[in-house]
C-alpha positions in Angstrom: 101.8 145.4 3.4 98.3 144.3 2.0 96.3 142.3 4.2 93.6 141.6 1.6 94.0 138.6 -0.8 95.3 139.9 -4.0 95.0 136.9 -6.1 93.1 137.1 -9.3 91.9 133.6 -8.6 89.7 134.7 -5.7 87.5 131.4 -5.9 90.4 129.2 -4.9 91.2 131.3 -2.0 87.8 132.1 -0.8 84.7 130.0 -0.1 81.0 130.3 -1.0 78.8 132.1 1.4 77.9 129.9 4.3 75.2 131.7 6.3 75.0 128.9 9.0 78.6 129.5 9.9 78.3 133.2 10.9 78.0 132.6 14.6 78.9 129.0 14.6 81.3 128.0 17.5 83.0 124.6 17.4 81.5 122.3 20.1 84.7 120.7 20.8 85.3 120.2 24.4 88.6 121.9 25.9 90.4 120.3 28.5 92.8 122.3 30.9 95.8 121.8 28.7 97.0 125.1 26.9 98.9 125.4 24.1 100.6 128.8 23.0 101.7 130.5 19.6 105.0 131.6 20.8 105.9 133.8 18.0 105.1 135.2 14.5 107.5 135.4 11.5 106.8 138.1 8.9 106.9 136.7 5.5 105.4 138.1 2.1 101.8 139.3 1.0 99.0 136.8 1.7 100.9 133.5 2.5 99.3 130.3 1.9 101.2 127.1 1.6 103.8 125.9 4.1 106.2 122.9 3.5 109.3 121.5 5.4 112.5 120.8 3.2 115.0 117.9 4.3 117.1 120.6 5.7 114.3 121.2 8.2 113.9 124.7 6.8 110.3 125.9 6.1 109.0 127.3 2.8 106.1 129.7 2.6 104.2 130.4 -0.7 103.2 134.1 -0.6 100.3 134.3 -2.8 100.1 138.3 -2.8 103.6 138.9 -3.7 104.2 135.9 -6.2 107.1 134.6 -4.2 108.2 132.1 -1.6 110.0 132.7 1.7 112.4 130.3 3.5 112.4 130.1 7.4 115.1 128.4 9.6 112.9 126.3 12.0 115.6 126.3 14.7 115.9 130.1 14.9 112.4 131.2 13.5 114.1 133.7 11.2 113.7 134.4 7.4 116.7 133.0 5.4 117.8 135.5 2.5 115.3 137.3 0.3 112.2 135.9 -1.3 112.4 133.7 -4.2 110.3 134.9 -7.1 107.9 132.2 -8.7 104.7 132.6 -10.8 101.5 134.2 -10.4 99.6 133.5 -6.9 101.5 130.6 -5.4 99.5 128.6 -3.2 100.0 125.2 -1.6 103.6 123.9 -2.3 105.4 120.8 -1.3 109.0 119.7 -0.9 109.8 116.4 -2.8 112.2 113.7 -1.4 115.0 115.0 -4.0 114.9 118.3 -1.9 113.2 120.4 -4.7 110.2 122.5 -4.0 107.1 122.3 -6.2 105.2 125.5 -6.2 101.6 125.6 -7.8 101.1 129.0 -9.3 97.3 129.2 -9.7 97.6 132.6 -11.3 99.6 131.5 -14.1 98.7 127.6 -14.5 102.2 126.6 -13.8 104.4 124.9 -11.3 107.8 126.4 -10.2 110.6 124.2 -9.0 113.0 125.5 -6.4 116.2 124.0 -5.3 116.1 124.1 -1.5 119.8 123.7 -1.1 120.5 126.9 -3.1 117.1 128.6 -2.9 117.1 129.1 -6.6 114.6 128.4 -9.3 115.3 125.5 -11.4 114.3 125.6 -15.1 111.3 127.0 -16.6 107.9 126.8 -15.1 106.0 123.4 -15.7 102.6 124.0 -17.7 99.8 122.2 -15.7 95.9 122.6 -15.7 93.8 125.5 -14.8 94.4 126.8 -11.2 96.7 124.4 -9.8 96.2 124.3 -6.1 98.2 121.7 -4.1 101.1 119.6 -4.9 102.0 116.4 -3.0 105.0 113.9 -3.6 104.9 110.1 -3.9 107.5 107.6 -3.5 109.2 106.8 -6.9 109.9 110.6 -7.9 106.6 111.9 -9.0 104.4 114.7 -7.6 100.6 115.1 -8.0 99.2 118.6 -8.8 95.5 119.4 -8.1 93.9 121.7 -10.8 91.0 123.4 -9.0 89.3 125.0 -12.3 90.0 122.0 -14.3 88.8 119.3 -12.2 91.8 117.3 -12.7 95.2 116.1 -11.2 98.5 116.4 -13.2 101.4 114.3 -12.7 104.9 115.4 -12.8 108.2 113.3 -12.9 110.6 115.0 -10.4 113.7 113.5 -12.4 112.9 115.3 -15.6 110.3 117.9 -14.2 108.0 117.0 -17.2 104.3 116.1 -17.3 103.7 112.4 -17.2 100.6 111.1 -19.1 97.2 112.7 -19.4 95.5 114.6 -16.6 93.4 112.4 -14.3 89.9 113.4 -14.0 88.4 113.8 -10.2 85.7 115.5 -8.8 84.7 119.2 -9.0 87.2 121.7 -7.6 89.9 119.6 -6.3 92.2 121.2 -3.8 94.0 118.8 -1.2 96.0 115.9 -2.2 98.1 113.5 0.1 99.4 110.0 -0.3 98.8 107.1 2.0 101.4 104.4 3.0 99.7 102.0 0.5 100.6 104.5 -2.5 96.9 105.7 -2.9 96.6 109.3 -3.4 93.5 111.0 -1.7 92.0 114.2 -3.5 89.5 116.4 -1.8 86.8 117.9 -4.1 85.8 121.0 -2.7 83.0 121.4 -5.2 81.5 118.1 -4.8 82.0 117.5 -1.1 83.9 114.2 -1.9 87.4 112.6 -1.9 88.7 110.9 -5.0 91.3 108.1 -4.7 94.0 107.5 -7.0 96.1 104.5 -7.5 99.5 106.1 -8.1 100.9 103.0 -9.6 98.5 103.1 -12.4 97.3 106.6 -12.2 93.8 105.6 -12.3 90.8 106.3 -10.1 89.8 103.6 -7.5 86.0 103.1 -6.8 83.6 105.8 -6.3 84.0 109.0 -4.7 84.0 109.2 -0.7 81.3 111.6 0.5 82.7 113.8 3.3 81.7 117.2 4.9 81.0 120.2 2.9 83.9 121.9 1.1 86.6 119.6 1.9 89.7 121.4 1.5 92.9 119.8 2.7 93.7 116.3 3.6 96.7 114.9 5.7 97.6 111.2 6.3 98.3 110.2 10.0 100.9 107.8 11.4 98.0 105.2 11.8 97.5 105.3 8.0 94.1 107.2 8.2 93.5 110.2 6.0 91.9 113.2 7.8 90.0 115.7 5.6 89.2 119.3 6.8 85.7 120.5 5.7 85.6 124.2 5.4 81.8 124.1 5.2 80.8 122.1 8.2 83.6 122.9 10.7 84.8 119.2 10.8 87.2 116.8 9.9 86.3 113.5 8.3 88.4 110.4 9.1 88.9 107.8 6.2 90.2 104.4 6.5 92.8 104.1 3.5 92.6 100.4 3.6 88.9 100.0 3.0 88.3 103.5 1.8 85.3 104.1 4.1 84.7 106.8 6.6 85.4 106.0 10.2 83.2 107.2 13.0 81.6 110.6 13.4 83.2 113.7 12.0 85.6 115.5 14.4 84.3 119.1 15.3 86.9 121.6 15.0 87.1 125.4 14.6 85.3 127.6 12.3 86.1 127.2 8.5 89.2 124.7 8.8 91.3 125.2 5.7 94.2 123.4 6.4 95.3 120.3 8.3 98.6 118.6 9.3 99.5 115.4 11.3 102.8 115.4 13.4 104.9 112.0 13.7 103.4 111.8 17.0 100.0 111.5 15.9 98.8 114.8 17.0 96.8 116.5 14.3 96.2 120.4 13.8 93.7 122.4 11.7 94.2 125.9 10.7 90.6 127.6 11.3 90.6 130.6 9.1 87.2 132.3 10.4 88.3 131.7 14.0 92.0 132.8 13.9 92.9 129.6 15.6 94.4 126.2 15.5 92.4 123.2 16.8 94.6 120.1 18.2 93.4 116.6 18.5 94.9 113.3 18.8 94.4 110.9 15.9 94.9 107.9 18.4 91.4 108.7 20.0 90.2 111.4 17.4 89.4 113.7 20.3 90.2 117.4 20.7 93.1 118.2 23.0 92.9 121.5 24.9 91.4 124.7 23.9 92.0 126.4 20.3 95.3 128.1 19.9 94.9 131.8 19.0 97.1 132.5 15.9 97.2 135.3 13.3 94.5 136.7 11.1 93.3 134.0 8.7 95.1 130.8 9.3 95.0 129.0 6.1 97.6 126.2 6.3 99.7 124.4 8.7 102.5 121.9 8.9 104.6 120.3 11.7 108.4 120.5 11.6 110.6 117.6 12.5 111.4 119.5 15.9 107.7 119.2 16.5 107.2 123.0 16.3 104.0 123.8 14.3 103.9 126.6 11.7 100.7 128.2 10.7 100.5 130.6 7.5 98.0 133.5 8.3 96.9 134.9 4.8 95.4 138.1 6.3 98.3 138.7 8.5 101.3 138.2 6.2 102.9 136.3 8.8 103.5 132.6 10.0 102.6 131.8 13.6 104.8 129.3 15.4 103.3 126.9 18.1 105.7 125.1 20.3 103.9 122.4 22.7 104.9 121.9 26.3 108.3 119.9 26.6 108.1 116.5 28.1 111.0 114.6 29.6 111.8 110.8 29.5 115.2 110.4 31.1 118.5 111.7 31.9 121.8 109.8 31.6 124.1 109.5 33.6 122.0 110.0 36.6 124.8 111.0 38.9 128.1 113.0 38.7 130.5 114.8 40.8 129.4 117.8 43.0 132.2 119.9 41.2 130.1 119.9 38.1 131.4 119.0 34.5 129.4 115.7 34.0 128.1 115.7 30.5 124.4 114.5 30.4 121.9 113.6 27.8 118.3 114.4 28.4 115.7 112.9 26.3 112.1 113.8 25.7 109.9 115.8 23.1 109.3 119.4 22.1 113.0 120.4 23.6 114.0 122.9 20.9 115.1 126.2 22.2 115.6 124.6 25.6 117.6 126.0 28.6 118.4 123.5 31.3 119.0 123.9 35.3 120.0 121.1 37.6 119.3 121.9 41.3 118.4 125.3 40.3 121.8 126.2 38.7 122.1 126.7 34.9 123.8 123.9 32.8 126.3 125.0 30.0 127.0 123.8 26.8 123.4 123.2 25.9 122.5 121.8 22.6 119.4 120.0 21.1 119.1 117.9 18.1 117.2 118.6 15.0 114.2 116.8 16.0 113.9 118.2 19.5 114.0 115.0 21.2 117.4 114.9 22.9 119.5 117.6 24.8 123.3 117.4 25.4 124.5 119.6 28.4 127.2 119.8 31.1 126.1 119.7 34.6 126.9 122.8 36.8 128.4 122.5 40.4 125.8 121.6 43.1 125.3 120.4 46.5 126.0 116.7 47.3 122.7 114.9 47.0 119.6 114.6 44.7 118.7 117.5 42.5 115.9 118.4 40.2 116.5 118.6 36.5 114.4 121.3 34.8 114.1 122.1 31.0 112.6 125.2 29.9 111.5 126.0 26.3 109.3 128.9 24.8 106.4 126.5 25.1 106.9 125.7 28.9 108.8 123.7 31.2 109.0 120.1 32.6 111.1 118.6 35.3 112.7 115.2 36.5 112.3 115.7 40.1 115.5 114.4 41.8 116.5 113.2 38.5 120.3 113.7 39.0 122.5 113.1 42.1 125.5 115.0 42.8 128.4 112.7 44.3 131.3 113.8 46.6 134.6 112.4 45.2 136.3 109.4 46.8 139.7 110.0 48.4 141.9 107.1 49.6 143.2 107.5 53.1 146.4 106.3 55.0 146.4 105.5 58.7 149.5 105.3 60.6 149.6 103.9 64.0 152.7 104.5 66.2 154.2 101.5 68.2 153.2 101.1 71.8 155.9 102.1 74.3 156.0 100.3 77.6 158.1 102.7 79.0 160.4 105.8 78.2 163.9 106.6 78.8 165.0 106.8 82.5 163.5 107.4 84.8 161.4 104.6 83.1 157.8 106.4 83.3 155.2 104.5 81.3 153.9 106.3 78.2 150.0 106.5 78.6 148.7 106.9 74.9 148.4 104.8 71.6 148.3 107.3 68.7 147.2 106.8 64.9 147.4 109.6 62.2 144.8 109.8 59.3 145.9 111.5 56.1 143.8 112.2 52.9 146.1 110.7 50.3 144.6 112.8 47.4 145.2 116.1 49.2 148.1 115.1 51.3 146.4 116.9 54.4 145.6 115.5 57.9 141.9 114.6 58.4 140.2 115.9 61.6 137.0 114.8 63.1 137.1 111.2 62.1 136.6 108.0 64.2 139.5 105.7 64.6 138.9 102.4 66.3 141.4 100.7 68.5 141.6 97.0 68.7 143.7 94.2 70.3 143.2 91.0 68.3 139.6 91.1 67.5 138.4 92.9 70.5 137.5 96.6 70.3 139.0 98.3 73.3 138.1 101.8 72.4 137.7 104.8 70.0 139.0 108.3 69.4 138.5 111.2 67.1 141.3 112.7 65.1 142.2 116.2 66.0 143.3 119.0 63.9 146.5 117.4 62.9 144.8 114.3 62.2 145.9 112.5 65.4 143.5 110.1 67.3 144.9 109.3 70.8 143.8 106.5 73.2 144.9 105.9 76.7 146.8 102.6 77.0 147.2 102.6 80.9 144.6 100.0 81.6 145.3 97.6 78.5 149.0 97.6 78.4 149.2 94.1 79.6 147.0 92.9 76.6 149.1 94.8 74.3 152.1 93.2 75.3 150.5 89.8 75.2 149.3 90.3 71.6 152.5 91.9 70.5 150.8 95.2 69.7 147.5 96.6 68.6 145.5 97.7 65.4 144.0 101.0 64.5 141.1 100.9 62.0 139.3 103.8 59.9 136.0 102.7 58.8 135.6 105.3 56.3 133.6 108.8 56.5 133.2 111.8 54.7 134.0 115.6 54.7 132.0 118.3 53.1 134.2 118.0 49.9 135.0 114.1 49.7 134.1 110.5 50.7 137.0 109.2 52.8 137.9 105.3 51.9 138.7 103.1 54.9 142.3 102.3 56.0 144.1 100.5 58.8 147.5 100.0 60.3 149.0 97.5 62.9 151.6 98.8 65.4 153.9 96.6 67.4 155.5 97.4 70.8 158.9 99.1 71.6 160.4 98.4 75.0 163.4 100.7 75.5 
């Protein structure tokens, strides 16, 4: 497969010469945290845009082969064959109705794909010159930036028809994203600005916002701020979407950040095309987290799946890199179960996709993970009685809840039968010297050896004895026979105990006196 960009519209997928970047390295400090690209998925030639469908499948626009690949984000495998679209497809999106809108920069159209059937819907929609990026807004519309026309086209996703006249923006618009307030933010690569569009009226709001050099892509964080990746300055500019003003200093990232995405957890990722890496930063603090993540050749776009896996298209590698962060664990419920195993547990946390589970070092069975990678259901294996550590391992790493689960022994009821005291036997009238009590496990029906039995007369403890192999405890009555006779018998008591396989419940019995 070719590793060269084959689009006839090279300007959109290339940048002007930037001599100052030749030896530039991002000054962003790296902490000890390490993230890994755990796999790569082959796709078509020169992949560019990546977008997630409601099904959680990933759609990849292959600019060099004029088609779109679909990927299952649970298994990270390609689904079916490529879907043919127009010339040089670039940064696509999936609208709330489930249709993917693919801008074909080589044919000045947008193709529509039904992601439920992976088939093209209707004829391509004519838009402006070199459409670059599509973004969806609530209410059934998508906005398309036209790189060579310096405009934005609006499409009604119900009719798949263009709505109104193109909206004039800055020079060479590429990225577009919609904030919670309904405003669309358009990055103008040729004028180093961001244009704001009121999507309710499709009119431009205020003056363009100056940002870094060659702004290419924009993403909206959960905090409402817009994050703009600047190819020419190796930075990300932060814009407050309420005041439409720049917030703080630019965030230094890797060399030539072409793509940017922010996950639901507020963690942002930039695809650093010239560095073959992804920079990770936290939008809560706007600080870089860990070292850059090595990915494939020419990372150009990035997106975050509902399961929090990160997908990066590598335009020169003809593949998509998958980054999975370390799992985190919050809780396990229930926190205890029988040592024989079989307790169904629910483990909560993050980044749990692809997990295996051990409890006390033994593998759990029936492991399943929800679509967002935040909850595991599993069946506990047998284990030794007592606390056990729960460990979850994914392709991204492992995490543990130390002594998070306790194995319990089952509780068995017992019966204790005390034999009446004999004052004397049959002729020649010899005194019988022992009191006896027999302990039985009512669940198994077996005698219980090795347990302590207390013998009492009234409220007075007169002695104890240990049950033998037949479950019988014997206590010499010779010295207390007078007391037994005076109280009309005695009591045998078992306070409870345990064996290697069960907890034994207490039991007791009263025995009278037999005088032959």
